[in-house]
C-alpha positions in Angstrom: -10.6 23.3 14.6 -10.4 23.2 18.3 -7.7 21.0 19.7 -5.9 20.7 16.3 -4.1 17.6 15.5 -6.6 16.2 13.0 -5.1 14.3 10.0 -7.4 16.0 7.6 -6.7 19.7 8.4 -7.8 21.1 5.0 -11.5 21.8 4.4 -13.4 19.3 2.3 -14.6 20.4 -1.2 -14.1 24.0 -2.4 -10.8 24.7 -4.2 -9.2 21.3 -3.5 -11.7 18.8 -5.1 -10.4 15.5 -6.2 -10.1 14.7 -9.9 -11.9 11.5 -10.8 -9.5 8.6 -11.4 -10.6 8.0 -15.0 -9.5 11.5 -16.0 -5.9 11.0 -14.6 -5.2 7.7 -16.2 -2.6 7.9 -19.0 -3.7 6.6 -22.5 -2.0 6.1 -25.7 -4.3 8.6 -27.5 -3.5 11.3 -24.8 0.2 10.6 -25.2 -0.1 10.9 -29.0 -2.0 14.2 -28.8 0.6 15.6 -26.3 3.5 14.7 -28.6 1.6 16.0 -31.7 0.9 19.4 -30.0 4.5 19.8 -28.6 5.9 19.0 -32.1 3.5 21.5 -33.8 4.5 24.3 -31.3 8.2 23.6 -31.8 7.7 23.7 -35.7 5.7 27.0 -35.5 8.3 28.5 -33.2 11.2 27.8 -35.5 9.4 28.7 -38.7 8.2 32.1 -37.3 11.6 32.8 -35.9 13.3 32.0 -39.2 10.7 34.2 -41.0 11.3 37.1 -38.7 15.1 36.8 -39.0 15.2 36.6 -42.9 13.1 39.8 -43.5 15.0 42.7 -44.9 14.2 46.4 -44.9 14.1 48.1 -48.3 13.5 51.8 -49.0 12.5 53.2 -52.3 12.0 56.7 -53.5 10.1 57.5 -56.8 10.7 61.0 -58.1 7.8 62.7 -59.9 9.0 63.4 -63.4 6.4 66.1 -64.0 6.9 68.9 -61.4 4.9 71.4 -63.4 1.7 69.4 -63.3 -0.7 70.4 -60.5 -3.4 68.5 -58.8 -6.8 70.0 -58.7 -8.2 70.2 -55.2 -11.7 71.3 -54.4 -13.1 71.9 -51.0 -15.9 73.9 -49.5 -15.4 75.5 -46.1 -17.8 78.0 -44.6 -16.2 80.5 -42.2 -18.5 83.2 -40.9 -17.2 86.8 -40.7 -14.1 86.1 -42.9 -13.8 88.0 -46.2 -12.4 86.1 -49.1 -9.6 88.6 -49.4 -8.2 87.3 -46.2 -8.5 83.6 -47.0 -5.6 81.8 -48.5 -4.5 78.1 -48.9 -0.9 76.9 -48.4 0.2 73.5 -49.6 3.0 71.3 -48.2 3.8 67.9 -49.7 5.7 64.9 -48.3 9.1 66.1 -49.7 8.7 69.6 -47.9 7.8 71.6 -51.0 5.9 74.6 -49.7 3.6 76.6 -51.9 1.9 79.6 -50.2 -1.3 81.3 -51.3 -2.3 79.0 -54.1 -5.9 80.3 -54.0 -7.3 82.6 -56.6 -9.8 84.1 -54.1 
C-alpha cells in the first residue's frame, strides 16, 4: 500500500476470513458436548494408564519330556551340480541343541 497508514492493513479474504456469528455463539448443547468429551478423555487416560501400570511380565519354560522323539521333516530342494554325497542337513533348535548331518543321503 502506498502511503501506509490505513486502518485495515491486512488483505481482505484469504486466510483471515471471518467466522459467521451464529457459529461462534455459545449454546447449552455445545457446552454439554465439550464437558462430555473432556470427561471421556480423562476417563480413558486414567484407565489406560492404570492398565499399563498393572501389567506384569511372566516367563515360563516348558521342558520337552521326550528328548528321544524326533520330528519328521520333509523338504525338496534342487541344487544343480551337487552330488548327494556332499549334501547334509544340520538342525539347531531354540535351546541351542545342535545335530549335524541328520540326513541319510
